[in-house]
N, C-alpha and C positions, 0 to 999 in steps of 0.2 A: 725425837724420842718416840718410840712406839709402845703401845700398851700390849699386855699379854695376848689380846685378841687380834693384834696386828693393825690396829687403828692408830693413827698419829695423835699424840697428845696436843690438843689445841689450846691449852690453858694459857700459853704465852703468846699466842697470835694476837696481832693488833685488830682493832675494830674494823679497819678498812679491809684487811685480809679476810676476816670473817664475812663481811658484807659482800666481798667479791666472790665468795664461794656460794652465796645464796642461789644465784641462777642455776648453777650446776646441781645443787641439792634439789631444787624445785623440778628441774628436768628429770633427775633420777627418780623422784617421787612420782611424777606423771607417767614415766615409762613403767615403773613398777605397778602402778594402778591399772594401766592399760593391759599389761600382761596378766594381772589378776583377773581382769574382766574377761579376757580371752579364755583363760583356764576355766572360769566359772561358766561361761557360755558353752564351752565344749562339754563340760560335765553335765550341765543342764540338758543339752540337746541329746546326749547319750541316754540319760535317765528317761527323758520323754520318749525316745525311740523304743527303749526296752519296755516301758509301760504300755505303749501303743501296741507292741507285739503281743504282750500278754492279753490285752483286751481283744485284739483280733482273734487270738487263739480261743478265747472264751466264746466269742460270737460264732466262730466256726463250729465248735462243739455244740453250741446251742442250735445252730442251723440244722445239724444232722440229728439232733434229738427229736425234732418234729416228726420225721418219718418213723422213728422208733415208737413214738406215741401212737401214731396211726397203726403200726403193727400190733401194738398192745390192744387197741380197741378192736381190730379185726379178729385177732386171735382169741381175745377174751369173749367175743360174741359167738364165734363159730367153731371153737375147738375145745380141746381138753384143758383141764386145770394147769398142768405143767407148762403148756405153751404160753399162755398169757402171763403166767407167773414169771416165766423166764423173760418175757418181753418187758414186764414191769420192772424186773431187777435191772435189765439193761438200761431202761429209761432212768431209773433212780441213779445208777452209776454215772450216766452221762450228765445228769443235773449236778451231781457232786463234783465232777470234773470241771463243769462250767463254773461252779461256785469257787473252786480252788483257783482256777485261772483268773477269774475276775478279781479275787482277793489279792493275788500276786500283782496284777496290774494296778490295783488301787494302792497297794503298799509302795510300788515303784513311783507312782505319781506323788505320794506323800513325801517322798525324799526331796522332791522339787521344792516343796514349801519350806523344808528345814535348811536347805542350802543357803549360805550367807551371800547376799547379793553384793557385788563389789561397789555398787552405788552407795550402799549403807556405809561402807568403809570410807569412801570419799567424804561423805557427809560428816562422819565422825572426825576425820582429819581436819576438815574445815572448822568444825566447832572447837577443836582443841587449839587451832591456830588463833581463832578469834578470842578464845578465853585467855590466851597468853598476851594478847595485845591489850 
């Protein structure tokens, strides 16, 4: 007899039949845990790669902000007011872009800490099995 979810009703099975099925159940559990670990590793690697890209973008913009600061100093010392003011505005915009890119990278890396590690799931399974014994 099967249940509405398609599983076999095992209430009438003998103890030896149930014990005989334990190796298959353990095998299925191990396979499921390995698959969960693979999926977690792939997701973690993707998030780390995206976060690294945002950080590299922030560093790239910061690198090119230094010549803008030099332009600001030169123009501020030797030219009219609008020239150095415009250089200052460009510098401030570049710093804001750097801050936004750095924040996006930081938020991407924070996702890594929130992701559930499959090892924690295995430890929880082992604790539950031990509690049942």
